[in-house]
C-alpha positions, 0 to 999 in steps of 0.5 A, spaced: 317 511 696 309 510 697 305 510 691 303 517 688 307 520 694 307 527 691 299 527 689 297 523 695 300 528 700 297 534 696 290 531 696 291 528 703 292 536 705 286 538 701 281 533 704 284 534 711 282 541 711 275 539 709 274 533 713 272 536 720 269 542 718 262 543 721 259 548 716 262 549 708 260 554 704 260 555 696 267 559 697 270 553 701 268 548 696 271 552 690 278 553 694 278 545 695 276 543 688 281 548 685 287 545 690 285 538 687 285 541 680 292 543 681 295 537 684 292 533 679 295 537 673 301 537 676 301 529 677 300 530 669 293 527 669 290 528 662 287 535 662 280 533 660 280 527 665 281 533 670 276 537 668 270 532 668 273 529 675 272 536 678 266 538 675 263 531 678 265 533 685 263 540 684 256 538 682 255 533 687 258 537 693 254 543 691 247 539 693 243 541 699 244 534 702 251 536 703 251 543 704 246 542 709 248 536 713 250 535 720 257 533 717 258 536 710 266 536 711 265 528 711 260 528 706 265 532 701 271 527 703 266 521 701 264 524 694 272 525 693 273 518 694 267 515 690 269 519 684 276 517 685 274 510 685 270 511 679 276 515 675 281 509 677 276 504 674 270 503 679 271 495 680 276 491 679 277 488 673 280 481 672 283 477 666 278 472 663 280 465 661 278 461 654 273 456 655 278 452 651 285 452 653 290 455 652 288 462 654 293 466 650 295 473 653 299 478 648 303 483 652 305 489 648 308 496 649 313 500 648 321 498 649 323 499 656 316 499 659 317 492 663 314 487 658 319 481 659 319 482 666 311 482 667 311 476 663 314 472 668 310 476 674 303 474 670 305 467 669 307 467 676 301 470 679 297 465 674 301 459 677 299 460 684 292 460 681 293 453 679 295 454 672 300 451 668 304 457 664 308 458 658 312 464 656 313 465 649 319 469 646 317 473 640 321 479 641 327 477 636 330 485 635 332 487 642 339 484 644 338 479 649 330 480 650 330 472 649 335 471 654 332 476 659 325 472 658 329 465 659 332 468 666 326 470 668 322 464 667 329 460 670 328 464 676 320 462 677 321 455 674 316 457 668 318 454 661 320 459 656 318 457 648 324 459 643 326 457 636 333 459 635 335 462 628 328 464 627 326 471 626 319 471 624 315 473 631 308 470 628 311 463 627 314 463 634 307 465 637 304 460 633 309 454 634 309 456 642 301 455 642 302 448 639 307 447 644 303 449 649 297 445 647 301 439 646 305 439 653 298 441 657 300 448 658 293 452 659 296 459 659 300 462 654 304 469 655 307 472 649 312 477 650 312 481 644 317 486 641 317 494 643 320 500 640 322 507 643 316 510 639 310 507 636 311 506 628 307 503 623 312 497 622 311 495 630 303 495 630 303 491 623 307 486 627 302 486 633 296 485 628 299 479 625 301 476 631 293 477 634 290 475 627 295 468 627 294 466 634 287 470 636 289 472 644 284 471 649 286 478 651 292 483 649 295 487 655 298 493 654 304 494 659 305 502 661 311 505 664 307 509 670 313 514 670 312 516 663 306 521 665 302 524 660 306 520 654 303 514 657 296 516 655 298 518 648 301 511 648 295 507 651 291 511 645 295 508 640 295 501 642 287 502 643 286 503 636 291 498 633 292 492 635 286 493 640 287 492 647 283 489 653 286 491 659 292 495 662 298 493 666 302 499 670 309 498 672 314 502 676 308 504 681 314 504 686 318 509 683 318 517 683 311 517 679 306 523 679 301 518 677 298 521 671 297 515 667 294 511 672 288 516 673 288 517 666 288 511 662 281 508 664 277 514 661 282 515 655 282 508 653 275 505 656 280 499 658 281 497 665 288 497 669 288 489 671 295 489 674 300 494 678 307 492 678 310 496 684 317 493 685 323 490 681 322 483 685 318 478 680 313 477 686 312 485 686 305 485 682 298 485 684 291 485 682 289 493 681 283 494 685 281 501 684 277 502 691 283 500 695 288 505 690 283 510 691 283 509 699 291 509 699 292 515 695 287 519 700 291 516 706 285 512 708 289 505 708 288 499 705 288 494 710 285 488 705 291 488 701 295 488 708 292 482 710 293 479 703 300 480 703 301 477 711 297 471 709 301 470 703 308 471 706 307 469 713 308 462 716 301 461 720 304 456 725 310 461 727 306 467 727 301 463 732 307 461 736 310 468 736 303 471 738 302 466 744 309 469 746 307 476 746 301 475 749 305 472 755 310 477 755 316 472 752 318 476 746 325 474 745 331 476 740 329 469 737 322 471 735 325 478 733 329 475 728 323 470 725 319 476 725 324 480 721 324 474 716 317 474 715 316 482 714 322 482 709 318 477 705 312 482 705 316 488 701 318 495 703 316 497 710 314 504 707 309 501 702 306 496 708 305 502 713 302 506 707 296 501 707 295 502 715 289 507 715 292 514 718 299 512 718 304 518 717 309 515 712 313 521 712 315 519 719 318 513 716 323 517 712 325 512 706 325 506 710 326 500 706 328 493 707 336 493 706 339 486 705 346 489 708 343 491 714 338 485 715 345 481 714 348 485 720 342 484 724 342 477 723 349 476 724 349 480 731 343 475 733 346 469 731 353 471 735 348 471 741 348 465 746 341 461 746 340 464 753 342 471 751 337 470 745 331 468 750 333 473 756 336 480 753 336 482 760 343 478 760 346 483 755 351 487 759 357 491 757 362 485 757 357 480 753 356 486 748 363 487 746 363 479 745 357 479 741 360 485 737 367 481 736 363 475 734 359 478 729 364 483 726 360 489 728 361 495 733 358 495 740 354 501 738 351 497 733 349 492 739 346 498 743 342 500 737 339 493 736 337 492 743 334 499 743 330 497 737 328 491 740 325 494 746 321 499 741 319 493 737 316 489 744 312 496 745 310 496 738 307 489 738 304 490 745 300 495 742 298 491 736 296 485 740 291 490 744 295 492 750 297 499 749 294 505 745 300 509 744 300 510 737 306 515 737 310 509 738 309 508 730 313 515 728 319 513 732 319 506 731 325 504 726 326 497 723 333 494 724 335 493 717 
């Protein structure tokens, strides 16, 4: 599922009607703003936030410069885009670092928001930036919370500080900071306890940890799927213990998007990271302009490029590109291409970053490991000559490959057909073809 799918569909349909209009009346504007207002309220965006947002759009769009311009429809779409960027925070807000390490970050939020996993994800992001993180387990109440953090740390090869038998979060936090200073860890990420609801005891404990370790930043972790409740949570944590930024989790879920579109206005604090999947690599800095473009169907090419740069092997990609240019795209290259794409994440998320892409044409395409294993087994059951010369795959060869890979002949036929479609797609992307309708029919083999 693409981010804010329901809201995005409604907003995209609304602005699509407006975009091509050569003449726009006040009545047209009122109809558009009414549709946007309903879409935002259905997405559980805070009522006051919606009211102010619609007011800003109306005020700007009703100006003479817009209504009397040669392209009023496009001008209005531009205004909606700019106001949405402003609503999401305006500019990217990065976390700050202490001038005297270690930089200490406290993760706070309700139970189930995803704090423990986020601690590992943030540590992983900062390590890629050259930092040496330490995770500190201060949730002494939730069963298996400490074990969960240790598992996350183990998977990422990031050390986790715990004190067995100690139930005082303040002491654990203080000793964790001392351990970091002694061992050269320049970043400390403290995983604090949450509750199923906000209570005085929780807030007092967080305030005590804050006073003891003086964190560089307190980051509130919010589950995007909780909608309007997320805004109430943000308001509560914002007053006590106080927060410096927000991390939104579960943006890949069936979320209506209300939290992401409301929290900046309600708390005055920016969203710094967005977690959009279960993998420990599924987190990215929050860019208001890119998110606004994705919601309005304008794509997010910069994020797509960054994902590709992070996931693709440059040498292999260059060799594959050279083969494609020379018309030598083979099953061997196909397998490598799938393996590289698999690292980048769900296909529907990637396609949602391409401007003008109709992600609904992709259905709920996800990279399915079982199907991927089947594809790999089929290609590995081919001889090297068959991989390099797919035209050799006659009926008897396909039967042999099916037996060798534990699949059916129709699976081989399907893969060969998809391979041919992939060739056409690659040709299109390499500038040798312009039939964009191919994208609607294209299915990845996993």
